[in-house]
N, C-alpha and C positions, 0 to 999 in steps of 0.2 A: 342558673336562670330559672325562674318560675314560669312554667309553661301556661298556666291559667291566664295571666294577663296578656300573653302573646296571642292566645286563641281568641280572647275577647276582642283584642285590637284588630286581628285579621277579619273576624266576623263583622265588626263595625265598619271597617274599610270596604268590605265586600258589599254590605248593605248600602253605604253611601254611594259607591260606584254604581250599583244596580239601580238605585233610585234616580241618580243623575242621568243615566242612559235612558231611563223610562220617560224622561221629560223631553227627549229629542223631538218627538212628533206629538204634540198635545192634541192634535185634531183626530187622532185615532182612539181617543178615550173620552168618556163623559167628563164635563168640567169639574164635577164634584170629585171624581177620582183623581183628576190632575192636580187639583188644589190640595187634596189629602196627601198625595205624593210629595208635593212641594213642602208642606208643613212637616211631614216625616223627615224629609231631607234636611231641613233646617234644624230640627231637633237632634237628629243623629250627628250632624256636623258639629253642633254645639257640644255634644258629649265627647266627640273625637277631639275637638279643640281643647276641652278641659283636660283630657288625658295628655295631650301634647304640652299644654302650658304647665302642668304639674309634674312633668317628667323630670326626675332627678337621678343623677348617676351616683352609684355607691362609692366609686373610686375614680381616679383620673382616667383610666381606660374607658370606662362607661361614659364619662363626661365627654371625652374626645369622640366617641362613637355618636353621641347625641349631636354634637356640633357638626360633625361631618354629614350626618343624615339630614340635618337642617339645611346645610349648604347645598347638598344635592337636590333636595326638594325645592329650594328657592330657584336654583338654576334650571331645573326641569320646568317649573311653572312659568318662569320668565321666558324660557326658550320657546315654549308652546305659544305663548302670547305673541312673541316676536314673529314667529312663523305665521301666525294668523294675520298680523299686520302686514307682513310682506306679501302674502298670498292675496290679500284683499287689494293691496296697491298694484300688484302686477296684473291682476285680472280686471283692473280698472273699475272695481267696485268701491263705493265709499266705505272707508274703514269704520267699523263699529266703534262708537264712542266708549262703550263699556270695556271693550278690549284695550283700547288706548289708555283708558283710566286705570284699569287693573294693572297693566304693565308699568305705567309711570308710578302708580302707588307702591307697587312692590319695590321698584328701584329706589324711590325716595325713602320709603320706610327702612329699607336695608341700610342706606347711607346714614340716615338720622339716628337709627339705633346704634350703629357702629360708633358714630361720633359721641353719642350720649354715654354709652358704656365705657368708651375709652377715656372720657373726661372724668368718670366716676372713680377710675382706678389710678 
């Protein structure tokens, strides 16, 4: 395993996470700084998405690891969104439309992609 791409990916993930957490309270910073952070977050996530999209395994074992990590990432993201929906409902707050949209988009995209790739083989 080449350590250089792993270090780059870890630094990229740390930067995306750090910038995402900096957007939690936009009122504590000037608007120019806030929008600069948002643009940097979008650019860094785009770079991360490019790494993920182009990821290829060299053999069957690496392909299996990629598929398993993708499955864990999907379930983690969907679980967090589902918890957000349940907490909003239990506390009698109106559920955020973006959370509902993200959750249903993830589930629908997973199902459509599975059906599409299954029909191709």
